C-alpha positions, 0 to 999 in steps of 0.5 A: 500500500502506498504511503497516501493509503495507509492508515495515519496512526494517529487516526487510530486514536480517534474520530478527529484524526480520521477527518484529516486522512479523508480530506487528502482523499479528493485530492488522490482522486483528482490526481488519479482522474488526471493519471487517467486522462493522460493515460488515455490520450497516450493511448488514442494517440497510440492507436491513431499512430497505429491505425495511420501506420497499419493504412500506410503498409496498406497502401504500399503493399496496394502500389506495390502490386500495382507496379509489378503488374504493370511492369508485368504488361510492359514486359509483354507488351515489349515482347509482343511488340518485338515479334510483331515485325516477324510476324509480319515477314511470315505474312508476307511470306505466305502470301507469296505464290508458291508456283512463281517463288523459287525454294531458295527465295523462301529459304532465305526469307525463313532465315530472316524471320529466323534472325529477327526472331533471334533477334528479339530473344537477345533484345529481350535479355535472352541468350542462346546456348549452343553447344559444340561438339566435343563441348564438355556436357553440363546437365544443367544447361544440356538435356542428353537425348541419346548416347551414341559413340563417336571417334570425333569426341571424347567420352562424356561430351556432345556429339551433336545438338539437336535443338538450342536452348535458351536462357535468361542470365544464368537462369535455363528457359530451355536446355539444348537437346544434345547426343553424348557419347557415352563415359569410356568404360560404356564404350566397349 
């Protein structure tokens, strides 16, 4: 019990001393009301700050999600805009009369379209994975379709490429599809 709430030893001696102890009571109540009001004001202030911080956080999350969606949309638009030229070239090639166009010209047109598409891949951060014969087989970048013995390449190395692979930075989008020479212990 606090010093203010302890019975004054003199109050035990008679009623005249009890009135002194009770005279402090309105002052103590007034102090407690002031303390309660101060604590309620502090609570209300902290609650308002919390609610503002929560609203700021929710707004930031919403804006961040909107920014991610907008960036994704811009990326898709950029790729589509880059591919449109190749699609136009396909349309132009398909509109030609096959009876009047030499095969060599068609092949040349297809090569030009391929080159345009490869430029689109590279402009968008892509890289072509094109291993050569006798390159070391890398299971992170190459997919072995077959094992085939070869005198021209070492054991466990690439014999030939079926399809090139593609990567964006260090991430492989599609591994190069290759034929690999079997290890030395499997060749005989």
